[in-house]
C-alpha angles and dihedrals in degrees: 000000000000091000145048128204118247121204107223091206103055102013093237121150118219141174115260117245092166081287114183103176135025104161131016115264098012135095127227119231127198112244112202128212099233149351122309121250116193109248127219089247136105132265117337091355092072083075095044092138088069097038111099098233133097094245141339126275134212097267121106126212126140152132127284111205121193137166106250100210096159093048091043090053091052089051094041094248128128102188105047121142129188128208103204121199116187145046114329108133099188090054091050092245115182110195100097097189091050104256143073088255087088088070089056093048099053100055091038092060090051090049090052090055092045089060099038096244116174093216151330133261115199135175120201149161089228115285098065088046094051094047092050092043091054097049100033087053091054091048096043086233111157108247130179107192119191121203137173123250095268096050110057093096092061094068100086133139132190111277113279094019109142116256102154090120096050128091116189118204123192119201097215097198098032146077132215095293090052088049090055092050093050091045092053089046091059094042089065092057104043112077113213093017121114133218108231090233107214111211092003092060104096090193087058096049094044092047092056093036090063086079090081090051090054091046093048094049095044094047095040092231143053108273116237095222138037122191125192139149109246135213115151101356113241095119099053090043094050093046091052093047092050093047089052090051092052091050094046093049089057092238095117133018118246169252106101114247117277109253115233107186124184136196141176114283091233095052117030114136094154092050092048092050094046097046088050089053093239126145093209139047123250128194090256090064087072126066112260093240141017110296134189115239135187092238114033088180086076094055114107127155093196111036123172099254110123102040119104106270093016130117099297090055097046092048088050093046095049098039087243135178137212133215141193119216129209118224094243092052091050091049092050090048091051091050093049094050094046093046091052103036099034093227129104120239136203122245101263093060091052089052090052091050090049090053089050089056089052092050093050089052094049093045093242084127125032126221090246097045119118100244133180118206112195111216091192095187137020150136094053095125090047092048090054090049092053101035131041108241131189132198114242107246113238112257089205139007117209145169124249091236096062105005097122091055091045089057095046092049091048091050090052090056096042 
């Protein structure tokens, strides 16, 4: 392999065996043998030298970076760039299921093959599940995807797309956190199967982190600011890691972009901890009861904040900032973007744009600063207008109390 895994807690270098954890409370990071040369390939595979797989595969997902002059004019900015992830044919967009989770799925599937895994277990609030369903279906890679009660409808494909290898499980009395708990429970019982890994999956972080490579090479410089809505944290962590690689390789001058991360005002544990200048989360960072939010993609009861190399550390290293966004401001931002650009966007991108408006008002970002806005999902409404789609019917419905055993029993009967 062209890389080793470095434990950010101990500094140890280890061989990768689809390794997710080495020491408690520390992430692993892929450390590559040499510099990165842009390949004549598509999507994330253009940056194959810094993707932790043995080779590329045939699947395409990637970033489309463009200078958003009209949106910048509306905001009073003259150096605004958008990294778009979704369906937008005339822009050459390369995320077929409508979000940047496709960029996580494509290298993860190759990593699974590299290590001889029998199948994949994944928990999701919708976007990750849809991305893995799409690509595992194409690859005929066995996939068990577990979602909460409100998210099954988000696992859809275009009509006729292969899904024979995919088993969708709905936790009927659970949310995303419960789906993760059930998924971990079955992973302990299925020999040879692999938990996808979320933030601990280096292929996922580097796949999504390639967006900053695309941005830097398109812009011709490292941007000063990076804006994204945040739930669990793999995206911003991956972006920061890739930016640091680019700087350390001498290909671009630093510093790494300032990370500007935004959450719903009703559920904002990362924002609360960062504003309190804490390097860990406490129960009081979460709302005392279940809440309704504008973008439930950004709700996560266990974000990667306190681990070595996780969100706190990248905010600190980049002199970053966090924001909370009210529903009406996110709705207005979504309307603004769509009216100017002519493509629909998902709610996390709207939250990120609303936080950019806050940063401009407060002076955190100047009108001349080179700024990247991550529209992490878009074009879904248009895709559904132009292509027939169908929800993948659940293979099994379970309860959170005994969901793992119900799945194991069903697999034995299957």
